[in-house]
C-alpha positions in Angstrom: -60.1 -1.2 87.3 -57.5 -2.8 85.0 -56.9 -1.4 81.6 -57.3 -3.7 78.5 -54.5 -4.6 77.3 -54.8 -6.2 73.6 -53.0 -9.9 72.7 -50.6 -8.6 70.5 -49.3 -5.7 73.0 -49.1 -8.3 75.5 -46.8 -10.5 73.2 -44.7 -7.2 72.3 -44.4 -6.9 76.0 -43.5 -10.2 76.8 -40.8 -10.0 74.0 -39.4 -6.9 75.2 -39.0 -7.9 78.9 -37.4 -11.2 77.3 -34.9 -9.2 75.1 -34.1 -6.4 77.7 -32.7 -8.8 80.1 -29.1 -8.7 80.1 -27.2 -11.9 78.5 -24.3 -11.6 81.2 -26.9 -12.0 84.3 -26.4 -13.9 87.4 -28.5 -16.8 87.9 -31.6 -16.3 89.3 -33.2 -18.8 92.4 -34.6 -21.3 90.0 -30.8 -21.9 88.5 -31.9 -20.2 85.2 -30.4 -17.0 83.7 -32.4 -14.0 83.3 -32.2 -14.4 79.4 -33.7 -18.2 80.0 -36.2 -17.2 82.2 -37.5 -14.3 80.1 -37.3 -16.8 76.9 -39.3 -18.8 79.3 -41.8 -16.2 80.3 -42.2 -15.6 76.5 -43.1 -19.2 75.7 -45.7 -19.3 78.3 -47.2 -16.0 77.2 -47.4 -17.1 74.0 -49.0 -20.5 74.8 -51.6 -18.8 77.4 -52.5 -16.2 74.4 -52.9 -19.2 71.8 -55.0 -21.3 74.1 -58.2 -20.2 73.4 -57.6 -20.3 69.8 -56.4 -24.4 70.2 -59.5 -25.1 72.2 -61.6 -23.5 69.6 -59.7 -25.2 66.6 -60.1 -28.7 68.5 -63.7 -28.2 69.1 -64.3 -27.2 65.3 -62.6 -30.6 64.5 -64.6 -32.7 67.0 -67.8 -31.1 65.3 -66.8 -31.2 61.6 -64.6 -34.5 61.7 -67.0 -37.0 61.2 -68.7 -35.2 58.3 -65.2 -34.4 56.5 -64.5 -38.4 56.9 -67.8 -39.1 55.4 -67.5 -37.0 52.6 -63.9 -38.2 51.5 -65.2 -41.8 51.9 -68.2 -41.1 49.4 -66.4 -38.3 47.3 -62.9 -39.2 47.2 -63.0 -41.2 44.1 -64.8 -38.8 41.9 -62.6 -35.9 43.1 -59.7 -37.7 41.8 -61.1 -38.9 38.6 -62.1 -35.1 38.3 -58.5 -34.1 39.2 -56.9 -36.2 36.6 -59.1 -35.1 33.8 -58.5 -31.3 34.2 -54.9 -30.2 33.2 -55.5 -26.0 34.1 -58.1 -25.1 36.6 -57.5 -21.4 35.6 -59.5 -22.0 32.5 -62.6 -22.5 34.0 -65.1 -20.7 36.0 -66.2 -21.4 39.4 -68.9 -24.2 39.6 -72.6 -23.4 39.7 -75.3 -25.2 41.0 -78.4 -25.3 38.8 -82.1 -25.4 39.8 -82.5 -29.1 39.2 -79.7 -29.8 42.0 -76.7 -30.5 39.4 -73.3 -29.1 39.2 -71.6 -27.6 36.5 -68.2 -26.4 35.8 -68.0 -23.9 32.7 -64.9 -23.4 30.5 -63.8 -19.6 30.2 -63.1 -20.0 26.7 -64.5 -22.8 24.6 -62.1 -24.9 22.7 -62.4 -25.2 19.0 -64.2 -28.7 19.4 -66.9 -27.2 21.6 -67.4 -24.3 19.4 -70.7 -24.6 16.9 -69.6 -23.5 13.3 -72.1 -20.3 13.4 -69.8 -19.4 16.2 -66.5 -19.9 14.5 -65.6 -16.6 12.8 -64.9 -17.0 9.3 -61.8 -15.2 8.1 -62.6 -11.5 6.6 -61.9 -11.3 3.0 -58.6 -8.4 2.9 -59.2 -5.8 0.3 -56.0 -4.2 -0.9 -56.1 -0.7 -1.1 
């Protein structure tokens, strides 16, 4: 039974093998120097390690692509309008969905126009001592 070597250890092994070849090495049988062959092995190893992740990404894109296209077609103009209205997103809380399905975005600190008269604090009288 072969011991399991993690992906990062494989990549480090390939890199170390590629870097350990001397720069003055003679040509190998296929016309490449040992450094060139090491670099080639490194790239082949990286591609083998990345292949499952790239396949998963392609499957994900195939699955969600049509839904995202439909969403951008329907919601794109509304989102552009919203982005034009809001200058600083840091003054808003994350969106909330109400029980009736409405989505609201609350301001963290209300502006003076939004404050009701009873909320606006009267300046306290100062007493000289």
